[in-house]
N, C-alpha and C positions, 0 to 999 in steps of 0.2 A: 713710642710709636703711636702717634695720634691718627686715628682712622679718618679718612675723608668723609665717611658717613658711619654712624654708629653700627649699622648692619654689616659693614665690612669686617668688623671684629666684634661679633654679637656678644660673646661671652665676656670679653674684657669690658665692653660697654655696659653690660648688665651688672657685673660684680664690682665695678668702680663707680657706678651711677645709681640708678633707682633701687637696685637690689644689693647695695653694698653691705647692708645689714646681714646678708646671708653669707658673706665672704669670710674665708680664712686666708691668712697670708699677710703680705705687706705691699709696699709700692712696687716691688720687683715682680711679684707673681701672686696670684690669688686662685683659690678653688672654692667651689660652693660648699656650704655646710653638707657634710656627708650624708645626712639624713634626707636631703633634698635630691641628691644626684651625684654625678661624676664629672661635671664640667669644670674646667680650669683654663687659665690663660696666663701668659707671661707678658710683662710690659713691652718686651721686644725680643728679638731673636739673638741678642747678645749673650755672652757666656754667663754673666752674673745673673741675669733674669732667667735664663734657661736652667741654671743650677738651682735657683730658688723654686722654680716650678717642679723640678725633679724631687726636691725635698718634700713637696706636698703630696707626692704619690704614696698612697698607703701600701704597707707590705702585702696586704691581701686583696688589693683592688686595682682599679684603673683610674686614670684621668682622661677625659675626652676633650680635645682641643678643637675648636671650630673657628677657622680663619678664612679670610678672603683669598689668601695665598697659601700655597703648599708650605707646611711648617716642618722644620727639621726636628728630628728626634733628640730630645735633651740627653746629654751625657748621663750615664748611670741608669738609663731607662731603656726599654725595648719597645719596638713597634708591635702592637697587637693587631691593629687593622687600620686601613685607610679607606676612605670612600668619598665620593663627590655627592654634594647635596644641591638640589635646586632650591634657591631662596626665592620665595614668592611673596608679593605684596598686593593687597587689595586697595586700590586708590579710590575706587568709585563707591557708589551707594551699595550697602549690603543687600543681600537677597531678601525678598519679601518672606514673611512667615509662611510656613507650610502647614498642611494638615498634620495634626498630632502635636502642634506646638504647645497646646494646653497641657500635655502630659509631661512636659519637661519640668524637672525638679532641681533644686540646688542641692549639691552633695556636700557633706561635711565630715566631721570626725566620726560620727556613728556609721558612716559608709566606708571608712578607710580600708577595712579588711576586704570588702567586696571589690573596691576599686583596685586594690593591689592584685587580687586574684584575676580580675579582668585584664589588667596590664600585663601580668605574667602570661596570660593566654594569647593576647593580641599583639604584644610586643610593639607598642606605639613609640618606644624610645626608653631611655634609662628611667627606672622608677625606683624610688627609695621609700623608706618608712614615712617620710614627711613630704613627699612630692605632692600629695593632695592639698598641701597648704600653700602652694604657689599663688593661688588666687582663686577666683570663682571657678568651680567645676560644676557641670550640669550633667544630668543623666535622664534616662527614660527607664522606668520600671514597668513590669507587666506581671500581675499576680505576685507582687512582692519581689520579683527577681530583677536585678539590675542588668538590663540588656546591652546598654551602650552608654558611653560618656565622652565628654570633650571639655577642655578647659584652656588655661593659659599657662605660660611658663616665663619666657624671657621678656623683660620690660626694658625698653630704651626710651629716650626722650620722644614723646608723642606717638609711640608705637607699642603694640603688645602682640606677643606670639600665640597663635592658636596651637594647642598642643594636647597630648594625652588622648587623641581620638582613638577610641577602641570599641569594638563590637564583638560579642561572642559569635563564633563561626556559624552556629545554627540560627543566628538572628540576622545574618547579612542578606542583602538584597531587598531590604524593606525600606531603604532610604533613611535609616536612623542616623547614620553619620552625617548625611547631608543636612538633615533637620537640626542636629545639634551644632554643627559648624556654623550654620546660618545664625542660630541663636547666639552663639559666642561672638560672632562678628558684630551683630547688632548691639550687643552689650558693650563691646569695645568702642564702636563708633559713637554710642550714646555718651560715653565718657570722654569723647574728643580724641580718641586714639585710632591710628591706622592699623588694621590687622596685617600680620605677616605670618609666615610659617616656613618650615623646612621639610623637604621630602627627599628621599634618596633619588638621585638624578635618573636612575634606571627604572623607577617605579612609574611606568607610563600610565597605569590605571589611576593611581592616586593623583598624579599631576593633571590628568584629564578632568577628574572630579573637581579639583581645586580651581582649574580654569573656568569650569562651568559655574562656579560660585563667585567669580569675579577676580580671582587672583591672576597675576601675571608673573612670569619669571623675571626677577630683577638681575640675578647673576648666579653663577655657581660658586659654592664655597666648599672648603676642604674640611673633613673631619679626620682627626688622627687620635686613635686610642693608644695610650701608653701604659706600661706597668713597670714595676721594678725589674 
């Protein structure tokens, strides 16, 4: 099942393309290295590929399937949840730097525990022990405390996903997320990549923020979480 556009099947495009080195599985179905997260995809909705995907579901965890079309539940698995996502793309120039840009730092291995704690608090999406290694993550600290972060996740030809946007609740309302997202976008554009992202389709506040940063809704995509 070849997608008309790599973003129509973002996880399949990711794990059979630029980030194939993170994939477990074969030509029938793949899932991402479990330390990075829970995403997986089948080559198509046929019985053989669906069975291969079901075999990649861990006994004690889930696989999240992100597709342009509603995806059937593979045999031998159960539906945990379904949701609609707004897939958004920023085609134009990235936003100009904001005040506080000089405070942004690159996050790495020494920050991993704090990043995981912030992700557990803010719930920006699935987070694993190695999620911080997806690519450049940036943060803002104040008096040593990591207040907010943002980075990247899915990479497809010519495009990179803004992801992991998280702020401690007591630090919200200060424009930290806006500042960090703009910084991530400029870094992507400087590399010749178009930024994109996903937001739950009913999260009107987040979608309004992303639109103000230059993102437009490209289409809706479906997420299906499955377990044994």
